[in-house]
N, C-alpha and C positions, 0 to 999 in steps of 0.2 A: 468672466471675472466681473466683480462688482466695482464700485467706486473706490478710490483711494481713501485711506484713513491713516491717522498717526499709528506708528507702531506702539504696542503696549509694552509696559515695563517687564511684565512676565515673559513675553516673547524675546525681548532683548536679553534678559537673564539667561534663558534657555539657550539661545544662540551663542552667547559668550561661553557658557559652560561647555557646550559641544565643541567649540573651537579650542578651548583649553584642554579638552581630552585628547586632542590631536597635537598638542604642544604648539598650537598656532596662536598668535597674538591677535586678540580681537581688533586692535587698532590697524592690523594689516588687512582686515576684512571689514571695511566700514559698512554700517548698516544704514540704509536709507531711513529717513524719518517717516516717509510715507510708504505704506505697503498696500497691497491688494489682496483681498480674501478670495479664495476659491470656494465655490459652492455656498456663497453667502455666509461663510464662516462656520458652517455645520460641523466639520471635523477639525477645524483649527488650522488648515493649510493656508499659507500666505506666500505671495510672490514678493520677493525682496528687491525687485527692480531690474534684475539682469535681463538679458535678451532671452526670451522663452524659446526661441529657435536656435540657440547656441548652447544647449545643454552639454555639459562636458563631464558629467559624472557626479557621483555621490561622495561627499566628504566623509560623512559618518552616518551610521544608522543605529538607533537605539530602540529599546522596547519599553513600553509603559503599560500598566494595567489601570484602566479607568475605574472610577468609583463603582461602576456596575459590574466589575470583574471582567470586562471585555478587553482583550489585548489590543494595543495600539502600536504600530510601527511608525517611528518618526525619522525622517531623513533630511539632512541638510545637504543641499546641492550647490554646485558652482556652474558658472558658464565658461565659455572658451577664453574669456578675458581674465579669468581667475577671480571674478566677483561672485559674491553670494547670489544665488538664483532663487531658490525656494527653500522654505521650511515646510516639509510635506508631512501630513498626518494621514495614516490609513488605519482606521478602526475596522477590524476584521468583519464586523457584521454591518458595516456601512451606516451605523447609527450616529447620532449626534454625540460629539465629545461632551461629557458632563463636567469633568473637572480638568482644568489645565495642569499639565505635569510641571513639577518643580524638579530641579536638578537631582535632589536626593531620591526621587521616585522613579528615575529612568535607569535602565541597565544597558550597557554597551552590547550590541548585538555581535556575537561572534561568528 
């Protein structure tokens, strides 16, 4: 992981949207003001400050198609304390994320 940085508004918006899709209140899952980027931010994945050794599952997984038409899987995870752990992006060809997704561009993965 790299150094901490302030969470971006587009990241916060996406996390709130994902929580709302689960009928969860964003205020019940506080988001740290500082996040840590994985892979230097290449694919967009961030650590939300939970204990990385205490992964307790995925809250929701959505799909997104980047501007180069490459599929991206986005997963919001939690730790064993019920806190947000990661917002994980996996672009199927491992290339750099070109356009950050907005809520209207993601689809719930069934």
